N, C-alpha and C positions, 0 to 999 in steps of 0.2 A: 504493500500500500504506500509506503513511504517513497519508494522510487517512482511510482506512478505519479504521485503528487509533485515530486521534485521535477520530473520530466514535464509535467503540465505547466508549472510555473516558469521553467526555463523556456519552454516554447512560447508562453505568454509574453515574456520579456522580449524575446527576439522578434515576435510578430508586432508588438507595440512599437519597438524602436524602428522597425522598417516602415510601419504606417506613419510614424511621425516624420520620417525623412522623405516620404513620397511627395507631399505637397511642395516642399522646397525644390526637389529635383524637377517636378513637373513645371513649376514656374521658371526655373532656370532653362529648361529645354525650350519653352515657348519663346523666351527672350533671346536665347542663343541662336534661334533659327534665322534671325536677321543678321547676325554677325558672320557666321561661317558654318560650313557643313561639318567640319571636324568636331567642333565643340558640341554641336547639336547631336551628332551621332553618339558621341561619348556619353552625354547626359541621357540620351534615349536608352543606351545599353544599360547604364546603371539603374535607370527607372524600371526596365524590364526585370533586371535581377532582383531589385527590391520587391517588386510585385510578386515574383515567384517565391521569394523568401517569406513574404507576408502570407501568401496562400498556403504554403506547405506547413509553416509553423502554426498557423491558425487551425488547420485541420488536425495536426498532432495535439494541439492544446485541447480542442473539443473532444478528441478521442480519449485523452488521458483523464480529463475531468469527468467524462461520461463513465469510464471504467471505475473511477474512484466513487462516483455516485452509486453505481450498482453494488459495489462492495460495501458501501456505507449502509444502504438499504437492507442488504442481506444480513449484515452483522447486527444492525439495530433490531431487526425483527427477531433474530435468534435470541439475542439477549433479553428482549422484552418478553418473548414467549416463555423463556426459561424462568424469568422472574415471576411471571404470572402463575406458572405451575408450582412454584415453590412457596406461594402464599398460603396462609391458613384458610381453613374452610369458612371462617367468619368473613373473610374478605370477599368471597364469592356471594355471600348473602347480602352484602352491602352494594356491590357493583353489579350492574346488569350485563348480560351477554353482549348486547348491542354496543355498549360503551367499550368493552374490551376488544371486540373485533374491529371496531372503528379505530382504536388506538393502534392495532396491528396493521391496519390497512391504510387508510387515508392519512392518519397523523404521521406515521413513519415516512410516507411518501412526501408529505408536506415539509417535514424537517430535512429530508434528503436534498431538497432543492437549494439549500444553503450552500452545499458543495458543488452540485451539478450546475447551478445557474447563477445564484446571487454572488457567491464568492468569486466565480470566474469573471462575471461582468464588472463587479466592483473593482477588482484588481486591474483588469484591463483598462477600464475608463480612468482610474486613478493614475496609472502610469502614463497613459497617453495625455491626460490633462496636465500633469506636472511637466512632461516634456514639451508640450505645445506652449505652456505658459512661459517656460524658460526661453523658448525660441521667440515668442512675441516680445518679451522684455528685452532681448538682444536686438531684435529688429526695430521695435518702436516702444519705448517705455510708456507713453500715454495710452497706446493701444493695450499694452499689458496690464496697466492699472485699471483700465475700464473693464477688461476681461475679469480681473480679480474681483472687482466690485460686483459684477454680474454673477460670478461663480459663488461668491459669498451669500448673495441673496438667494440664489437657487439652492444652496446647501441648507440654509435655514428653512426654506419651504419644504425641501425634501426630508429634513429631520422631523418636522411636524407631521408631514404626510406619512412617513414611515412608522411613527408611533401610532398613528390612527389605524393604519393598515394592520399593524401587529395586533392591536386590540380587536379589530373587526375580524381578523382571521381566527383568533381564539374563539370568539363567539360563533363564528361560522362552523368551526369544527365541533363545538359542543352541540349546536343545533342539528348538525348532520348526524352525530352519534345518537341523539335523542330520537330523531326520525327513523334511523335504522333500527333502534331498539323497539319502537312501536310496530314497525313493519314486521320485524322478526317474531315478536310476540303474537301478532295477529295471524301470521301465516302458520306458525308452529301450532297454534291452538285454533286452527280454522274450523275444526269440527265443533268445538265449544261455541265459537262465535256464531256458527250457523244455527246451532240448537237454540241459543238464547236470542238470536236475531239482532245482534249488536253490530251489524256491518256499518251502519251509518255512524255510530259512535266511534268505531275504530277509524273510519275514514276522516272524521272530524279531528280526532287526535293527531293523525298523521298530517292532515292539512294544516293544523295549527303550527307545527314545527316547520313545515315547508314555507308558510307565510313569514315566520320569523327569519328563516334563512334567506328568503327573497328580499326582505327588508334590509338585512345586513349587506347582502350582495349589491343591492341597489345603491346603498350609501358608499360602498367601496368604489363602484363605478363612477359615481358623481365626484368623489374625492380624486380619483385618477383623472377625470376630465378637468377638474380645476388645476391639478398639477400640470397637465399637458398645456392648458391655456396659459398658465404663468410662464412655462418654459418657452413657448413660442413667442409670447409677448416680449419677454426680456431679451430673447435672442434677436428679434427684429429691432427692438429698441436700441440694443447695443450696436447693431449694424448702422442704424440711422445716426446715432451719436458719433460713431467713429467717422462716418462719411462727412458729417458736418464739421468735425474737428479738423479733418484733413483739408477740407475746402477752406476753412478759415485760416489754417496755417499757410496754405499756398497763397491765399490772397494777401496775407500780411507780409510774406516774403516778397511777393511781387511789388507791393506798395513800397517796401523798404528799398528794393532795387531801383525803382523809379525815382524815389526821393534822393538816393545816392547819385 
């Protein structure tokens, strides 16, 4: 497991560094096309090599994190099932079968996304963001400071959004487990349900938990929509501010040259 994760992070670093250098070489290739063919072809070759490196290491990264994710799910379910079997009989009197099977199923799968998806994306975006920020500060410090301000605002919004999503996901898992428990009880005791004619009551119990799950999922979707709206708004606002700053800076330089 350790070597798989090490290989995944090494591939992640190589792919991120290649993706950071691609925009610089792309711009250099475009501007060098006017100067001469030799410089253009050299930059084009380097650009092709970087694209290949980015593609290969991105594939290796996804493969390694996918394998680590499968190992994590397998080991987590084995440990959880072994822990459940070693509990006292009183534990099974307090916990329902639906809750326990939900913990073995959807809950383990939800936790495994931390390795397979979240940790992978967070590490890649963090490394690319730091590299791009350093490049922007070297290229133009006003542009870098404007980007830092935007990233700080987005980080604050993302922190609030992440805390809300964490609470909402917890409630969603609990409501899913309760709905599964109701369904399992009704199906396993379907003969008793038919004898007493309580089909509608069981349906209402199941629908009640589904309504709560729908309400939580709806709020999660609305929160994600607000996050996407703020991301796009700040992104385009930053572009507009940078464009205005560059325009004012060029006008001030032009007026200074005319005055001189």
